[in-house]
N, C-alpha and C positions, 0 to 999 in steps of 0.2 A: 493484916486483913485475914479474914477466914478463908481457908483453902477449900478446894472442891471436895465435896463429900464422897466418901468411898462407895456409898450405895446411892444409886440413882432411882428415885421413886418413879421416874418416867420410864417404866419398863414395858410399856405397851404403846401401840399406835392408834390414833383416832383418825379414821378415814373419812368421816362425814364432817361437814361444816358445823361449827359450834358457835354458841352465842358468846359474845365478848364479855358479857356480864358473869359468865361461869368459868372464866379462864383459870382463876386461882384454884378452884376446886377440881377442875377437870385435868389439870396438869397436862396441858394440851399439846405441847410441842416437845418432842423428844430429841430434836436436832439442835443445832447451834443457833437456830433462828426463831424468834418470837414474832407474832403478828404486830402490825403497827399499833401505836398507842399503848404498848405493853413493854415490859423489860424482863430480862431473864436473870435469876439469881444464880449462885454458884452450884445449886442443885439442879439446874436446868429446868426450873419451874417458872412459868410465865405469870407475872403479876401485872395488874392494871397500874398505869402511870398516874401518880397523884396530880399531874398537870393535865388539865382537860385540853384536848386538841393537840397533844404532843405526838409527832410521828416517830421520832427516835428518842427514846427515854433512856437516861443514864442511871436511873434508879431513884429511890425515894429521897436520898440525901443530896445527890448531885443535880436533880431537876431535869429539865428538858434540853436536849441538844438541838433538835430541829422540829419546828411546828409543821402542821399540815400545810398543803399548798394554799396560798392566799391567806395565810395566817402569819402573824409576826409576834415575837415575844415582847412583852411589855417592858422588860428590863433584862439586864444580864445576870440578875441574881438567880439563885437556885429555885426559889418559889415564884418566879415570874410566870404570869399566865400568858396563854396564846390568844391573841386578839384577832378578830376578823377584819382584814383589810377592806373588804367590800363594805363593811359597816360604815367606814369613814366616807366612802363615796356616796353611800345612800344618805347619810346624815347631811352631807353637803348639798345633794340634790333636793332633799326634803326642805332644808333651810332656804335654799334659793326659791323653791316653789312657794313656800309660805310667805317669803318677802314679796314675791310677785303678786300673790293673791291679796296680801294686805295693801300693797300699793294700788292694785286695781280697785279694791273696795274703797280706799281713801279717795281715789279719783272719782268713783261713782258718787260718793257723798258730796264731794266738792261740786260736781256737775249738778247734783240734785238741788243744791242751795242756790245755784245761779238761775236766772230767769230764762224761760224758753224763748228761742229765737224763731221757731217754726211750730207754734202750737196747733195751727190748722192742719198742717201736713201730718203731724203726729196723731191728731185725732182721727183723721181719715185713714191713716195706716193701721191704727189699732182697730178701727171698724172693719177694715179689710181682713185683718188677722182673725177676727171673730167670724166673719163670713166664710173663711176658708176651712173652718172646722166642720165636723160631721153634723149634718142637718137631716131632719126627716122631711123630705120633699113631698111626701104623700099627704101631709097635713097642711091646712091653710096657715100662711105665715112662716112656713119652713122653720119650725122650732127645733131645738136640740132634742136628741133622744133622751127619754127619762132614764136616769141611771138605775133606779130601783126596779123599774118595770121592763127593762130591756134584757132579754136573754141572749147574750152574745154567742152562746153555744148552739143556738137553734135559728137565730135570725141572721139572714145574709145582709148585714148592714152595708158593707163595702165589698161584697163579693164573698165567695166561698173560702178564700184564704184566711181572713181573720176568724171566721167561724171554726175552721179546722184547728187553728192555733189555740183557741181557748178550750176546745175539746181535748187537745193535747195536755194542757195544764191540768184539766180535770182528771185525765188519766194518771198524771203524776201524783196528784193528791190521793187518789184511791190506791195506787200502787204503794206509795210511801206509808199509807195508813196500815195496810195489811202486812207489809214487811216489818213495820215497827212492832206490830203485835207478835209476829213470829220471832223477832230478835229478843223481845222481852221474855218470851217463853224460853228461848235459849239461855238467858241469864238465870232463869229459875230452875232449869233442868238439874244442875248439880245439887240443888237443895232438896230435890225430890228423893234423892238417894240417902240423905243424911238424917232425915226425920227431925226429931227434937234437938239433935246435936248441931244442926245447921244454924247459919246466921238468921235465917227466917224459919221459924218452926212450922214445918209442913209435914203432912203424913208421908211415910216412906212408901211412895207409889212405884218407884223404879229400883230394882236391886242394883247394887254397884257393878255387878258383873255384866249387866245389860246397858250400862251407860254408853258404851261405845256404839251399840245399835241405836240407842235413842238419839245420839248426836248425828248419826248417819241419816236417820229418818228426818231429823230437823233440817239438816242441810238440803236434803232432797226436796222437802216441803217448801223451803224458801225459793228454790229455783222453779219448781212446778207452778207455784202460785204466781210468781212473776211472769213466767212464760204464758200462762193462760190469760192473765190480765192483758199482757202485751198483744197477744194474738187477737183477743176480743176487741181491743182498741183499734187495731189495724183494720179489722173487718168492718167495724162501725164507721171508721173514717171513710173507707171506700164506699160503703153504702150511702153515706151522706153526699159524697161526690156524685154517685150515680143518680141520686134523687135530684141534685142540683142540675145536672145535665139534662135529665129527662123532663123536669117540671118547670124550671125557671127559664125565662126568655133570655137569649143571648144573641148579640149581634153577629157572632162568628157563624151562626147558622145561616146567615144570609150573604156571606162573603167568601171569596177564595183569593189566594195570593198567587199571582202569575209571575213567572220568572223566565228570562230569556230575551228581554228587550234590549236593543242597542242603547248606548248612552245618549244618542241624539233623540230618542223617543221622549220628548219633553211635553208633548201636547196631550192632555186627557181626551181631547176630541178625537184624535187619531186612534188612540188605544180603544176608546169606546166604540168607534165605528168598526174597528177590527173585530171586536167580540160580537157586535150586533150582526155583522155580515156573516159570521160563522154560525151563530146560534139561531138567527132568524127572529129574534125578539129584542126588545129594548131592555137594557140594563139600567139599574138605578143610578150608578155613577162609578167613576174611576178615581182612585187616589194613588198617584204615582209617588214612589219613594225616591226622592232626589238626593243626590250627593252634595250636601252642604256643610261638610266637616270643616272646610276652610273658611266658610262664611257663617259660622254658627253665631258669632257675636252680632253680625249684621242682621241676621234673621230674628234673633231675640230682641234686638233693639227696635226693629221695625214693627214687630208684633206689639211690643210695649207701647209704642207711639200710637198705633191704631186703637188699642184698648183705651189709652188715655183720651184720645179724641172722642171715642164713643162715650166714655164716662162723663166728660164735660158737657157733651151735647144732651145726654140724658139727665143731667143735673145731679149726678151722684156726688160730685164735689165741684166747687166753683172753678172756673178757668184760671183764676189767679194762683191756684195751687198747682197748676200743671206746668209742664215745660215745653208747651207747643211753640212758644216763641223762639226756643233754642234749636228748633229743627232746621238744620242746615246740611247742605251737601247731599240732599236726597234726589237730586235731579237724575242721577244715574241708577235709581233703584230698579226701574224697568229692565234696563240692560243687564244688571246683575242677576235679577231673578230669571231672565230668559237664558242666561248663560249657565245656569245650574243644570248639570247633566243628570240623566236618569241613571239610577244605580242598577237597573236591570229588573227591578221588582215593581209590581203594581198590584193594588188591591181592587178587586172587582166586586162591587156590591149589587145584589139582585133584589128585586121587589118581592119575590116569593122564594120559599125554600125549594119548591119544585124546580124553579129555574136554575138554582145552584146545583142541584143533583144532576140535571140534564147537562149542564156545562161540564161537570166532572166526567160524565160518561163520554161526552163528545170529545173532549181533549184527551181522554185516555185512549180513545180510538185513534186520534190523530198521532198520539205519541207512539203507538204501535206501528203505524204506517211510517213514521219517521225512522224508527229503528230498522225497518226493512230496507230503507234506502229512499233518497229523494229523487225527484224527477229532474234529470239534467244535472249538470255540474253546478254546485252552489258553494260559494265561499262564505260560510256562515260566520266566520271569524272577522270578516272585513267590516269596518265601521268608520269609513273615511267620510270626508266632507261631501262626497257626491252620492251618498247612499240614499238621500231623499229622492234622487231622480230614478232610482231603481224600485221604488215602492210600487207594488201592484195591488195595494189594498183595495182600491175601488174596482179592480178587474177580477171579481170573484167568481165569475162564471167559468165553466169548463172551457179551456182553450183560449181564453181571453188574454192571458198573460203573454208577454213577448217570448218567453222561453218555455211556456207550459205545453206539454204534450201528453196525450193520454197514455197512461202506463199503469198497469196493475201492480207494479212492484213498489209504488210509493205514493205519497199524497200529492194532490194538486198544490201548486204554489199559492193558490188562493187561501189555503189554510195556514200559510206561513206569514208571519208579520213582515210586511214589505216584500213578500215573495221569497224570502230567504232565511228568516230567523224563526226557528221552531220555538214555540212557547209552551211551557208546562204549567199546570195549575196544581195547587194543593190546598189543604185545609188552612184557613187563616186563623191566627190567634185573636183574642179579644183586643179591640183597639186601645184600651187603657193600658195594655201591657207591651205595646210596640214602642221601641226606642228609635224614633225616626232619625235622630241625629247620627246614628251609627251605620246607616246605610251608605255604601260607598261603591264606586265603579269597580275599584280593585280593592277588595277586602283582604288584607293580609291575615296571616294566622296569628291574630292578636291574643289568642288563648295562651300563646307562649309567654306573654307578660305575666299571666296568673301563675303559670308553672314555674317561671323563673323566680317570682316573688315567693311562692310556696317553698321552693328549694332553698332560697336564701333565708327564709324564716326558719326552716328546719335546721339548716346549718348553724344559724345563730343560736337557736335553742340548744343544740347539742354542745356547741363550744361553751356557751355561758353555763349550761348545766354541768358540764364536766369540770370546768376551771373554777367556777365561783360557788355553785350551789351544792355540788356533790361533796366537796370538803366539809360543808356545813352538816351534812348527814353523818359523815364520819366523826365530826365533832360531837354530835349528839350520841353516837355510839360510845365514844370515850367518856362522855359525861354520865351516861347510864351505868357505866362500869364502876363508878365511884360510889361507895356505900354511903358515905356521909359528906356530901359536898359542902363547901363553905358558902356563905351568903354571896360573896363576890362571884363564885363560880355559878351559883344559881341564877343570878341576874344576867351575867354575861351569856350563859347558855340560852336563856329565854329571849334575851334581846336579839341574839343571832338568829334564832328560829323565827322570831317575828319579822326581822328584816328580810330574810329570805322569802318568807310567805308573802309579805307585802310586795316584794319585788316581783314575785311570780304573778301575783294578781295584776299589778300594774303592767307587767310585760304582756299579759294576755290581752289587756285593753289596747296596747300599742300594736300588737300583732293583728288584732281584729281590724283596727283602723287601717293598717297598711294593706291587708288583704282586701278590705272593702274598696280602697282606692284603686288597687290593681284590677279588681273585677270591673269597676266602673269604667276604666279606660281601656278595657279589653275589647270593646266594640260588640257586645252581645246585642242581637236584634230584638230579643225579648227580655223583659225585666225578670221574669221568673227563672230563665236559664242563668242569668247573672247571679241571682240570689241563691240558686241551688249550688252552683259552683263555689260561690263564696262560703256558703254554709259548710260544705264538705271540707274545704281547705281550712277554714277558721276553726272548726270543731276539732279536726285532726291536730292542728298546730297547738291548740290550747291544751288538749289532753296530753300530748307529748311534753309540752312545757311544764305541766304540773307533776308528771310522774318521772321524768327523765333523771332528776337528781337521785331519786331512790334507786333507779335501775343502775345508773353508773356507779353509785356508791356500793351497791351490792356486788357488781362485777369486780370492782377494785378490792373489796373485802374478801371475796372468794379466792383471790389469788393468794391470800394468806390463810386460807381455810377458815375464814370468819364469815358470818352471814348477818345481814340486817334482820333483826328480830321482828316478829309480827307486831309487837307492842309499839316499837319505834315507828314502824311503817304507818300504822293506823293513826298514831298521834300526829305524825307529820302530815298525812293526808287530811286529817281533821283541821289542822291549822291552816292549810292551804284552802280548804273548802270554805270555811267561814270568812276567811280574808277575801277570797274571790267574791263571795256574796256581798260583803260590805263595800268593796271597791267598785263593783258593778253598779250597785244602787247609788252610791255617792257620785260616781261619774254620770249616771243617768239624771241626777238632779243638777249637778254642778255645770256640766258642759253646756246643755241647752240654756240653763239660766244665765250663764256668763255671756253666751252669744246673744241672748235676748236683750240683756241690759246694755251690752255694748252697742247693739243696733238702736236701742231705744234712745240712749243719750247722743248717739251720732245724729239721729234724725232730729232730736229735740234741740241740739245746739247748732245745727247747720242752718245757715241763713238762706242758702240758695237751693236747697234740696227740693225736688218735686215729689209729688205723690207717686208718680211712676217709678222713681228711683227708690223711694222709701218702702213701698209695699213688699217687694221681694225680701228685703232685709228683715222685716218684722214678721213675715209669714212663718207660721209654725212648721217644723220639719215633719216629714212623713213618719208614720209609725214604723219603728225599726223591727219588723217582724223577723227577718232572717237573723239579725243579731240576737234577738231574744231567744230564738230557737237554739243558737249556739250557746248562750249562757245557761239555759236550763239543761240542755243535753250534757254540757260539760260538768255541771254540778251533779247530775244524776250518775254520770259515769264514775266520778270520784267516789260517790257513795257505794256504788256497786263494787269498785275496786277494794274498798274497805271491807265489805262483806266477804269478798273472796279471800282477803288476807286473814281476817280474824272475825268471824261472825259473832263470837261471844264476848268481844271487847266492849267495854263501856263507851269508848270513843265511837265505835261503830253504831251502837244504839243511839247515842246522842246525835251523831251525824244524820241518821235516818229520821229522827224526830225533827231535827233542824230543817232537813229538806222538806218535810211535810209542812211545817209552818211557813217556810219560804215560798213554797208553791202556792199556798193559800194567799199569801201576801201579794205575790206576783199576779195572781189571777185578778184580784180586786184593783190593784194599782194599774195594771195594764188596761183593764176595762175602763177605768177613769181616764187614762191617757188617750185611749182610742176615741172616747166619746167627748172629751172636754179639752184635751191639750193639743194633740197632734192634728194636723190638717187632714182633710179627706183623702184616704188612701184606697183607691180601687184596686182590688187584688182578686181576680176572678179565676186564676189558674191553680189547680191542686198539685202542680209538679213539685213545689217545695215540700209539701207534706209527704209526697212519695219519696223524696230524698231522705227525709227524716225516718221513714219506715225502714229503709235499707241501712241507715247508719245506726239504728237500734241494735244491730248485730254486735256492736262494740260493748255496750253495757251488759247485754244479755250473755255475751261470751265471758265477761268478767264474773257474772253471777254463776255461770256454769262451773267455774273453777271451784266454787264452794263445795258442791257435792262430789266433784271429781277428786278432790283431796281426800275424801273419806272412802271413796270407792275405787281408787286407782289400783292398778295391777302392778305390783312392785317388780314382778319377774319379767313383765313384757312392757317396757316403757313405750314402745311404738303404739301399743293399744291405747294408752292414755292420750297420745297425740292424735291418733285417729278419732277418738271419741270427741276431742275438742274441735277438730276440724269438721267432723260430722255435724256437731251441734251448730257451728257457724253456718254451714251449708244449709241446714234445715231451716234456720231463721230466714235466710235469704230466699229460699224456695217458698216458704209460707208467705212472706211479704209479697212475692210476685203472684202467688196463687190467689191471695186476697184481692189483688187488683184485677186479675183475669176473671175471677168469679163474679165480680161486681162491675164488669164493663157495661156502660150504658147502652141500651137498645132503644133509641129514640125514634118515634114516628114523626113524619113530616107534619108540620103545622100549617093551618090555613091563615094564620095571622100575618098580615102584610108587614113589610119592613118598617114603614113609616110609623106604624102603631107601636112596634117594639122600640124603635129609636126615640120615641117621645117619652119613654119611661126612664131613660138614662141620659145624662148630660153629654157623654162622650160618644163619638162615632169615628169612622175611618176618615172623615174629612176635617172636622174641627180639631183633631189631635195632630194632624199633619201640618207643621208650621209653614212649610214652603207652599203647600197647596192653598192654604188660607191666604197668604200674601199674593199668590198669583190670581186668585179669584177677586181680590180687591184691586189689583192693578190691571187685570185683563178680564173684566166681567163679561159674561155672556149668559144666554138663556140656558144652554146646555150645562155650563159650569157656573152656577150662580154664586154671587158673593156670600160669605158667611163669616160669623164671628169665631175667633179662636177660643179654645177651651183652656182656661187658666184657673188654678185653684183660687177660690174666692170670687171668681167672676162668672159663676154658673148662671147668674141672672140674665146674662146676655143671650143665653140659649132660649129664653122665653119659656112659655108653657108653665109647667108646675115648678120650674126652677126659678122663675122670676118672683121677686118679692111682692109684686102686685101685677094684675093683668094690664099690661101696657104693650101689647104686641104691635100696635100701630106705630108707636114711637120707636120701638126697636127696629122695625122695617125702615122707617124714615131715616134713622141714624145709619143703618147699614147701607142704604142707597146713597147717603151723603158720603160715606167712606168710599164707596165704589165709584161714585161720580167725580171724585177728585181728578183734576186733569192729570193725564199720564205724562209726567215730565220726562224729557230725554228719550222719547220713543215716537216712532211714526204713528200718528193717529189714524192713518188709513189702513193699518194692518194690525190685526190682533194676533199676538204670538200663540194664543190658544188654538187658533184655527190652522196652524201650520200642519201640513201633511205631506 
């Protein structure tokens, strides 16, 4: 063998990271160690290993000694290739999924050839599915909204939430268009200095010595344009919210939420009398939030049976298709309903907005008095069985209570519920966003479930990214170092990249589903808060899952003074980007379609299923607005990361153009899904849009890296970090200022509550399931019976929501439901009158 050369060409040190593709020319390591995927000759010069993915290379003749982690040699020969172990797992999972899908499709085909056992139930269930979709109740016949004539960016079809969502997509379209133009200009900039010698013959407009300044101006222009468009969008969104609050009617303007009631305060009569005694005027109604977490199935079943009885009496479908004859074991319904405890919250509805404002001021005064100290000794924490005997609700005059004494240091017991429970009031959310099933007497810190799920998801992402996906990036680095790869190496490298990109995209969908489930079981009282928390967690997890392989691979490579090149980074991110788009849209088609056909054939082939049981199975899902926010923000962030890495790459330009077309596609498809596919989704809160404003700091921070790379101060690294953090803080401050500058200043309206309530199917009473059942079991004049609000059953609310004017039959049917004998309860006493 050849001995060591007397002259070592590596007579200098390279202190900065170098690209692995330039190792042979750079003579990069002058010690006895070469970076991974390379080998050292007897002149101490590092060469790229001819085996792709080899961590410890023995040379061009002896092949690979050890492959990268999660890779295995195909054979023991010198020219054996390193294969990705995870690829076998992915292939097995893909094969199993394909077999499962094929068997499912075969099953559907076989069921489709058989005769239907319940054609009537299927027909009525499909009619219900159609009724549950978005309808224009302002027109006779309640038709669908016209797809071509409906402007979803300006029309509040289902509340301000969907309108803000489509305005966000329009913002992405405009932003992608302008950034695409700027990136194309960046591709042309080098040609402007070459003149006729360039690939594209152009006039020599920029001298070569000024090209550095031109690229700096180009990078700054990209960020400035993006920043201006983003700030303008935030301001317009907040102005739209302000207009909606000031001009559109909302039920929350007539209601307050009261807190502080004991768990035995189950009677709306008692709570209503308490407020009327303090305010001096009559309130519209009280809707108590009951703790029915353990009886959720019972409550939903009884609501379904009540609706079923109403439908059969109204002639919506014949009684033969119902399951009324199977109603057994309902003799104790009255006892069960009367045993449901108050969660401590109650919604107070007023007839006028002035009454609501007066109540706010009155209870604010009472709260100040309570803070100063109560009259006498009061044990406000007691809530035993004898607390009903201590109620002083009806003794509201000064000195009429058994322990009331005049004292300027605190309030009279008459302003306390039952003489000892201080009650606080606050602004109430819109009834369509209240999640009544999550109210409980003792609400634990259920947000911990979301935090634990988020931490578990992040840990899983880090482990999988470090063990499985980061070696794939190092494999790509090794492949890029080979000048003339073989056909086998070409296919193996591309298959490995595709497997990792597809796994990342599928993993994002699974992580989103897990976080969605964790948010749903966390017990949020408002739907918008649940969606906002889910959006922040899911968006953060998806971004980390998409970029963590590159980050970990770069950290590992830098230990050997090697860095992941910008070309490799943008090509990797581009692969992940388009794969995420494809998997997202395929799952959006496949999952709802699979659920629909499964429910369809279950209803079709079931002999004893009733319409009540079939309707929920065939009802369309709600429009997944929070999930769509996550998908679009994730894709936009990946594109911004590519611009930050290399704004002049063809991959970056293609990604930006792809994002432009994808945003246009999402706009029109989601518009069709909202108007034709998904069921009616009332979303009247702008909080989710506010969360999106704040999370825009992530993509804008990525974009800020683009000009920062050209303008960074080499001698003062802290200044670069300070500039980055300053930009991040500026974006957050501007997002907050846009909201503060557009805070609504609404004047009180003279429109009564009943007139506003007639414009929308939901209110604080028919959306409360326990309240509805109590009105049907314990009807009274003060708390009259009413129909529950269920998607597709808006016609039960009467008025403009009915298919035809039949208010007389609706009232007769409601009285029929309310006049049903109260089984298992003393007919001489109405639990609603307990006080």
